[in-house]
C-alpha positions in Angstrom: 2.3 36.0 -14.5 0.4 37.6 -17.4 -3.0 38.3 -18.0 -3.6 35.5 -20.3 -2.5 33.3 -17.6 -5.1 34.7 -14.9 -7.7 34.5 -17.4 -7.0 30.8 -17.7 -6.9 29.8 -14.1 -10.3 32.2 -13.6 -11.9 30.0 -16.4 -10.5 26.6 -15.0 -11.9 27.3 -11.6 -15.4 28.7 -13.1 -15.2 25.8 -14.7 -14.5 23.5 -11.6 -17.2 25.2 -9.6 -19.8 24.5 -12.2 -18.9 21.3 -12.6 -19.0 20.7 -8.7 -22.3 22.5 -8.4 -24.1 19.8 -11.5 -22.7 17.0 -9.5 -23.8 18.1 -6.1 -27.1 18.5 -7.1 -27.6 15.5 -9.3 -26.1 13.5 -6.1 -28.4 15.0 -3.4 -31.7 14.3 -5.8 -30.7 10.6 -6.3 -29.7 10.2 -2.9 -30.9 6.6 -1.2 -33.0 6.6 1.6 -31.9 5.3 5.1 -28.6 5.9 4.5 -25.8 6.1 7.3 -25.0 9.6 8.9 -22.7 11.8 7.6 -21.8 14.8 5.6 -23.9 14.1 2.7 -26.3 17.1 3.2 -26.4 20.8 2.6 -23.0 20.9 4.2 -21.2 18.8 1.9 -19.2 21.3 -0.1 -17.7 22.1 3.1 -17.1 18.9 3.7 -15.4 18.0 0.5 -13.1 20.9 1.0 -12.2 19.5 4.6 -11.1 16.9 2.3 -9.5 18.3 -0.1 -7.4 20.1 2.8 -7.2 17.0 4.9 -5.7 15.5 1.8 -2.1 14.8 3.1 -3.8 13.2 6.4 -7.5 12.6 6.2 -7.5 10.0 8.6 -7.6 12.9 11.4 -11.0 13.8 9.5 -12.5 10.4 8.9 -11.7 9.7 13.0 -13.5 13.4 13.6 -16.6 12.1 11.2 -16.9 8.7 12.8 -16.9 10.3 16.6 -19.6 12.8 15.2 -21.9 10.5 13.0 -20.7 6.8 14.7 -19.4 3.7 13.3 -20.6 3.7 9.8 -20.5 7.2 8.0 -21.3 8.0 4.5 -19.9 10.9 2.3 -20.1 11.4 -1.3 -16.9 11.6 -3.6 -16.3 10.1 -6.9 -14.3 7.1 -7.1 -13.2 4.9 -9.8 -11.8 1.5 -10.0 -11.7 -1.4 -11.8 -14.7 -3.9 -10.6 -17.4 -6.6 -11.9 -16.5 -9.0 -14.2 -13.1 -7.8 -15.9 -11.9 -7.0 -12.4 -12.4 -11.0 -11.3 -11.3 -12.1 -14.7 -7.7 -10.3 -14.6 -7.4 -11.0 -10.3 -7.9 -14.7 -10.9 -5.5 -14.9 -13.7 -3.0 -13.0 -11.7 -3.9 -15.3 -8.6 -3.4 -18.3 -11.1 0.0 -16.7 -12.3 1.2 -16.3 -9.0 0.6 -19.9 -8.0 2.4 -20.8 -10.7 5.5 -18.9 -10.1 5.7 -20.2 -6.3 5.0 -16.7 -5.4 4.2 -16.5 -2.0 4.9 -20.1 -1.4 8.0 -21.8 0.4 9.5 -22.4 -3.4 10.0 -18.9 -3.7 11.7 -18.4 -0.5 14.9 -18.4 -2.4 14.6 -15.8 -4.4 13.3 -13.8 -1.4 16.5 -14.6 0.7 18.8 -14.0 -2.0 17.9 -10.6 -2.8 18.1 -9.9 1.3 21.3 -11.2 0.8 22.4 -8.4 -1.8 20.4 -5.9 0.6 22.7 -7.0 4.1 25.6 -6.5 1.4 24.5 -3.0 0.4 24.2 -2.1 4.2 27.8 -3.4 4.9 29.2 -1.3 2.8 28.1 1.7 4.8 30.7 0.5 7.4 28.3 1.8 10.2 28.0 5.2 8.6 24.7 7.0 8.7 22.4 6.3 5.5 18.5 6.7 4.7 17.6 3.0 5.0 14.1 4.0 2.4 16.0 3.5 -0.8 17.5 0.3 -0.4 14.4 -1.0 1.3 12.4 -0.3 -1.8 15.2 -1.4 -4.3 15.2 -4.6 -2.6 11.2 -5.1 -2.6 10.7 -3.8 -5.8 13.6 -6.1 -7.6 11.4 -8.8 -6.5 8.7 -7.5 -7.9 10.4 -7.1 -11.0 11.7 -10.9 -11.0 8.2 -11.7 -11.1 7.0 -9.5 -13.5 9.8 -9.1 -16.2 11.8 -11.8 -15.0 15.0 -9.4 -14.0 16.9 -8.7 -11.0 18.6 -5.4 -11.2 21.8 -4.4 -9.2 21.5 -1.4 -6.9 23.6 1.0 -9.3 21.5 -0.1 -12.3 20.4 3.6 -13.8 17.5 2.1 -15.5 16.2 1.0 -12.2 17.0 4.2 -10.2 14.9 6.2 -12.6 12.1 3.9 -12.5 12.2 3.8 -8.8 12.4 7.6 -8.6 9.4 7.8 -10.6 7.6 5.7 -8.2 8.7 7.8 -5.4 7.7 11.0 -6.7 4.4 9.8 -7.8 3.7 8.3 -4.4 4.9 11.5 -2.7 2.8 13.7 -4.4 -0.4 11.5 -3.8 0.1 12.1 -0.5 0.2 16.1 -1.2 -3.4 16.6 -2.6 -3.8 13.1 -3.6 -7.6 13.1 -2.7 -8.0 15.6 -5.5 -7.8 12.8 -8.1 -10.8 11.1 -6.5 -12.9 14.2 -7.5 -15.5 13.7 -9.9 -13.6 16.0 -12.3 -12.8 14.1 -15.7 -10.1 16.1 -16.7 -8.7 16.4 -13.8 -5.0 14.6 -14.6 -5.2 16.3 -18.1 -4.3 20.0 -16.4 -0.6 20.8 -17.8 0.8 21.9 -14.7 2.0 21.2 -11.0 1.6 18.3 -9.6 -0.9 16.8 -12.0 1.8 17.0 -15.5 4.3 16.0 -13.2 2.5 12.8 -12.0 1.2 12.0 -15.5 4.5 12.5 -16.9 6.0 10.1 -14.6 3.5 7.8 -15.3 4.1 7.7 -19.2 7.4 7.1 -18.8 7.1 4.1 -17.0 4.3 2.9 -19.2 6.8 3.4 -21.9 9.3 1.1 -20.0 6.5 -1.2 -19.8 5.9 -1.3 -23.4 9.4 -2.1 -23.9 9.6 -5.1 -21.7 6.4 -6.3 -23.6 7.9 -6.0 -27.0 10.8 -7.7 -25.9 8.9 -10.6 -24.2 7.1 -11.0 -27.6 10.0 -11.1 -29.5 12.0 -13.7 -27.6 9.6 -15.8 -25.3 9.5 -19.3 -25.6 5.4 -20.3 -25.4 6.1 -23.7 -24.1 8.2 -22.4 -20.9 6.8 -18.9 -19.6 9.6 -17.5 -17.4 7.4 -14.8 -15.9 3.9 -12.9 -15.5 4.6 -10.9 -19.0 5.0 -14.6 -20.7 2.3 -15.8 -19.1 0.1 -12.9 -20.0 1.1 -12.9 -23.8 0.0 -16.7 -23.7 -3.3 -16.1 -22.6 -3.8 -13.1 -24.6 -3.1 -15.3 -27.8 -5.3 -18.2 -26.3 -8.3 -15.9 -26.0 -7.6 -13.6 -29.4 -11.0 -14.5 -30.8 -13.2 -14.6 -27.4 -15.2 -12.0 -25.5 -12.5 -10.9 -22.7 -10.7 -8.5 -20.6 -7.3 -9.8 -21.5 -5.7 -6.7 -23.7 -2.3 -4.9 -24.1 -3.8 -2.1 -22.3 -4.8 -4.3 -19.1 -1.3 -6.1 -19.1 0.1 -2.6 -18.5 -2.3 -2.3 -15.9 -2.0 -4.4 -14.2 2.3 -4.6 -13.9 1.4 -1.1 -13.0 -0.7 -2.0 -10.1 1.7 -4.7 -9.1 4.9 -3.1 -9.4 3.7 -0.1 -7.2 1.8 -1.9 -4.7 4.2 -4.8 -4.0 7.0 -2.3 -4.0 5.8 0.4 -1.5 3.9 -1.4 1.4 6.3 -3.7 1.7 9.3 -1.5 1.8 7.3 0.9 4.2 6.5 -1.9 6.5 10.4 -2.1 6.8 11.2 1.0 6.9 8.7 1.1 10.0 10.5 -2.0 11.8 13.8 -0.5 12.0 12.8 3.1 13.5 10.9 1.1 16.2 14.3 -0.9 16.9 16.1 2.1 17.1 13.5 3.6 19.4 13.4 0.5 21.5 16.8 -1.0 21.6 15.9 -3.4 24.4 13.4 -4.6 22.0 15.8 -5.2 19.3 18.4 -6.7 21.6 15.7 -9.6 22.7 15.0 -10.2 19.0 18.7 -10.6 18.1 19.2 -13.4 21.3 15.9 -15.4 20.1 17.6 -15.1 16.8 21.2 -16.4 17.9 19.0 -19.3 19.9 17.2 -20.3 17.0 18.7 -19.5 14.0 22.5 -18.5 14.9 24.6 -16.8 13.1 25.8 -18.7 9.9 22.6 -19.9 8.4 20.2 -17.3 7.0 16.9 -17.3 8.7 14.2 -19.6 6.8 10.3 -19.7 7.1 10.2 -22.6 9.1 12.0 -20.9 12.0 8.5 -18.8 12.5 7.3 -21.4 14.7 10.2 -21.2 16.7 10.6 -17.1 16.8 7.5 -16.2 18.9 8.7 -13.0 20.3 10.0 -11.8 17.0 6.8 -12.8 15.2 5.2 -10.6 18.4 7.4 -7.8 17.3 6.5 -7.8 13.4 3.3 -7.7 14.2 3.1 -4.8 16.7 5.2 -2.9 14.3 2.3 -3.9 11.9 -0.1 -2.8 14.0 1.6 0.7 14.9 2.7 1.2 11.5 -0.5 0.8 9.5 0.6 1.0 6.1 -2.9 0.6 4.3 -4.9 2.4 6.9 -7.5 2.7 4.8 -7.5 -0.5 2.9 -8.6 -1.2 -0.5 -12.1 -0.1 -1.8 -14.8 -2.6 -2.1 -18.5 -2.1 -3.8 -21.5 -3.1 -2.4 -22.9 -6.0 -4.4 -26.6 -5.6 -3.5 -28.5 -3.6 -1.2 -27.8 -4.1 2.3 -28.3 -3.7 5.4 -26.1 -3.1 8.7 -26.8 -1.4 12.0 -30.2 -0.6 10.7 -28.8 1.4 8.1 -29.0 0.9 4.0 -25.7 0.4 2.0 -27.2 0.9 -1.9 -25.7 -1.7 -4.4 -22.9 -0.1 -6.0 -21.7 2.5 -2.9 -18.0 2.3 -2.2 -17.3 0.7 0.9 -14.0 1.6 2.7 -12.5 0.4 5.7 -11.2 2.8 8.3 -7.9 -0.2 9.2 -6.3 2.5 10.9 -9.2 2.6 14.2 -9.8 -1.1 14.1 -5.9 -1.0 14.8 -5.9 1.9 17.2 -9.1 1.6 18.8 -9.1 1.5 23.1 -11.7 -1.1 22.9 -9.5 -3.6 20.9 -6.6 -2.4 22.5 -5.2 -1.6 26.2 -3.1 1.3 25.4 -3.2 1.2 21.7 -0.5 4.3 21.5 2.2 2.2 23.3 4.4 0.0 21.7 4.2 -3.3 23.3 4.9 -7.1 21.7 4.1 -8.9 24.7 0.6 -8.1 24.0 0.6 -10.8 21.4 2.2 -13.4 23.8 0.7 -15.8 26.5 2.2 -16.3 29.6 4.1 -19.0 28.4 5.6 -17.0 25.5 3.3 -18.4 22.8 2.3 -16.1 19.9 -1.4 -15.2 20.2 -3.2 -14.5 17.1 -5.7 -12.0 16.7 -8.3 -11.6 14.2 -8.5 -8.2 14.4 -4.6 -7.7 12.9 -6.9 -6.8 9.0 -3.4 -5.6 8.0 -4.0 -6.8 4.3 -7.8 -5.2 4.2 -10.3 -7.9 4.0 -13.4 -10.0 1.9 -12.9 -10.4 -2.0 -10.0 -7.3 -2.4 -8.0 -8.7 0.3 -4.4 -7.9 -0.6 -3.4 -10.0 -3.6 0.4 -10.3 -2.5 -0.1 -11.0 1.1 1.5 -14.0 1.3 4.4 -12.8 -0.3 4.9 -9.4 1.4 4.6 -11.4 4.6 7.6 -13.6 3.2 9.2 -10.6 2.5 8.7 -8.7 5.8 9.9 -11.7 7.9 13.0 -12.6 5.8 14.0 -9.0 5.6 13.7 -8.3 9.6 15.3 -11.2 11.0 18.2 -11.4 8.2 19.0 -7.6 9.1 18.9 -7.8 12.5 21.0 -11.4 12.5 23.3 -9.4 11.0 23.2 -5.6 12.2 22.2 -3.5 15.3 20.5 -0.3 14.3 21.0 2.9 16.3 20.3 6.4 16.0 23.3 8.7 14.5 24.5 10.8 17.3 24.2 14.0 15.1 21.0 12.9 13.3 17.4 14.6 14.6 15.7 13.6 17.0 13.4 10.1 15.8 10.0 10.9 14.9 6.9 8.8 14.4 5.1 12.0 12.6 3.7 9.8 9.5 3.6 10.9 5.5 0.3 9.6 4.1 0.6 8.6 0.0 0.2 5.4 -1.6 1.0 4.2 2.3 1.2 5.0 5.5 5.0 6.3 5.5 7.3 7.1 8.5 9.1 10.7 7.8 12.6 10.0 6.4 15.1 8.9 9.0 18.8 8.0 8.7 20.0 5.2 10.5 23.6 3.2 11.3 23.9 0.0 10.9 26.6 -1.9 13.1 27.5 -5.0 12.0 27.3 -7.7 14.7 30.4 -9.5 15.9 
């Protein structure tokens, strides 16, 4: 390291500290009265540093704050995300496109089932040899999103497809290893020309270059009367709002695609990874699911959404996997639309509200032995499925996951199709199964290998 490098590092560090001090004093002066308790006083600088250190797993820190301050906790960080009229307009349009394409509805079932068949064939090619299922699961779910957005279904060995997924996976991993710093109120943080920030920025630019090329191709080849996918419909909307004041633009189109592709790929593929991990750890549960599938579906036809009502144990297993996996532990941030009083505290208008879903799904007050895997907790004595309002896997409120219905469809069809065809076992030579987690965009299990033995 040269003297120039040291001086640059010193200048950056000094600048960041000054910005933090200015921001801290400003927030301290303008702090609303009657805010919920939390690390919002002089101790904030120490707690902000705790948040930075705990960025790979802030859930433990949030849990400790909850024990110290109560169920409602306030703290300051700078968070920027889409809200207000622009967000409403974009979300409403995206929801209408999903409806028109049949996304999440029964009419889209054949598209998802076809992808699960390709996934099953790829696993069959392993011939029982150990493999990391994460890559294949990501390819399958990303392919479904690609069909919706780009109108394209890729083969798993497509080099361009594999490059895109590598960039996404890299950014998801890096977000977990210090991602909280991205939300600090330092405007040029993402422009730092080295380390994880540069890698993430380069990947985002490369992904957006690909998206731009897709948009250009759609502009040249689309039929305005028969839009094929999300891009076609957005371009039509862009033309129809050309001379009006609206949020529709090519920049927002790219942003929408980024959000849909990353959120729609990572969370559901992670859920399926949790499913297979729990089945390896609980072979009796796996066997009972397979017995139910054999009785209701058989081995000849593929499972359908209509089978859900006749597969109560299978559904209970999925609910328990999702409860313990907690793929989206902090849900999606909300904004208080007006000054609100909750529990005697004032939540000021404009405050960012984050729901600690992890605590809800692991609460000892709500669940008996919350840390244990017990699918039976969702079944009556007669074997009927019990639905619980506390199962807020997809967040809540107006920012509830836009793709909830699609995610539920993908998870069910993937899980039932895979267990219908294979029995998943821990390879003899592999490390002991671990339920340790990696917190990136989603809460994921640590990478593992499995052996898929074809059922005969």
